[in-house]
DOKOLBA-594324 format. One record per residue (C-alpha): x, y, z. Coordinates in Angstrom, 3 decimals, padded with zeros to 6 digits. Each point is the difference from the previous one (the first is absolute). Layout:
<recs>
{rec {X Y Z}}
...
</recs>
This chain:
<recs>
{rec {124.899 -007.393 045.292}}
{rec {001.546 -000.172 003.675}}
{rec {001.061 003.411 -000.310}}
{rec {-003.164 000.995 -000.531}}
{rec {-001.137 -001.630 002.666}}
{rec {002.624 001.694 002.585}}
{rec {-000.789 003.396 -001.317}}
{rec {-004.002 -000.800 000.883}}
{rec {000.928 -001.031 003.152}}
{rec {001.753 002.816 000.774}}
{rec {-002.564 002.433 -001.526}}
{rec {-002.569 -001.291 002.624}}
{rec {002.275 000.020 002.474}}
{rec {000.561 003.544 -000.598}}
{rec {-003.458 000.637 -000.003}}
{rec {-000.961 -001.603 003.250}}
{rec {002.827 001.942 001.566}}
{rec {-001.611 002.981 -001.463}}
{rec {-003.880 -000.911 000.889}}
{rec {001.334 -000.874 003.540}}
{rec {001.310 003.921 000.484}}
{rec {-003.062 001.075 -001.362}}
{rec {-001.974 -001.907 002.559}}
{rec {002.687 000.781 002.842}}
{rec {-000.542 003.971 -001.009}}
{rec {-003.158 000.021 -000.292}}
{rec {-000.837 -001.578 003.024}}
{rec {002.550 002.368 002.276}}
{rec {-002.118 003.378 -001.672}}
{rec {-002.544 -001.371 001.446}}
{rec {000.992 001.615 003.311}}
{rec {001.029 003.281 -001.655}}
{rec {-002.054 002.593 -000.853}}
{rec {001.898 002.225 -001.987}}
{rec {-002.581 002.077 -001.288}}
{rec {-000.122 001.428 004.164}}
{rec {003.413 000.402 -000.195}}
{rec {-000.078 001.862 -002.830}}
{rec {-003.177 002.396 001.178}}
{rec {001.326 000.246 003.649}}
{rec {003.799 -000.234 000.310}}
{rec {001.486 001.505 -002.670}}
{rec {000.545 003.613 -000.963}}
{rec {-001.589 -000.075 -003.819}}
{rec {002.656 002.845 -001.007}}
{rec {002.250 -003.014 000.314}}
{rec {-001.667 -002.018 -002.626}}
{rec {-000.969 002.512 -002.164}}
{rec {003.727 001.052 -000.198}}
{rec {000.764 -003.476 -000.370}}
{rec {-002.207 -000.736 -002.605}}
{rec {001.232 003.188 -001.760}}
{rec {003.571 -000.833 000.287}}
{rec {000.018 -003.312 -000.901}}
{rec {-002.386 000.823 -002.834}}
{rec {-003.167 -002.465 001.459}}
{rec {-003.199 001.021 -000.628}}
{rec {-002.054 000.668 002.849}}
{rec {-003.048 -001.790 -000.630}}
{rec {002.658 -003.300 000.803}}
{rec {000.344 001.229 003.517}}
{rec {-003.331 001.568 000.956}}
{rec {-003.471 -000.969 -001.204}}
{rec {-002.412 002.582 -001.222}}
{rec {-001.348 001.084 003.300}}
{rec {003.199 000.194 001.583}}
{rec {001.395 002.099 -003.066}}
{rec {-002.815 002.418 000.696}}
{rec {000.782 000.297 003.655}}
{rec {003.386 000.559 -000.704}}
{rec {-000.350 002.573 -002.468}}
{rec {001.746 002.471 002.086}}
{rec {003.107 -002.121 000.199}}
{rec {-000.098 -000.523 -003.544}}
{rec {-000.089 003.727 -000.789}}
{rec {002.433 001.233 002.055}}
{rec {002.621 -002.675 -000.370}}
{rec {002.970 000.629 -002.050}}
{rec {002.108 -003.409 -001.464}}
{rec {002.860 001.353 002.138}}
{rec {-002.007 000.516 003.190}}
{rec {001.751 -000.241 003.510}}
{rec {-001.477 -001.405 003.074}}
</recs>
């Protein structure tokens, strides 16, 4: 019985730590506009090449609007693109 309670306490502590990390991440990310950075500062060919090289679906990186806007980069970029 004591062992079960110790495991339950340990599990609760791990959950609390995980929730604290999530709360911290959420708070810190409020100051960062990731979509602005992707739109204004990153060459879309680099992102597209990385997605193709790592086999990451492009819709995980760009929403539909940005995929339409950067269709030229998708069409011209191969997985071995060198910038």
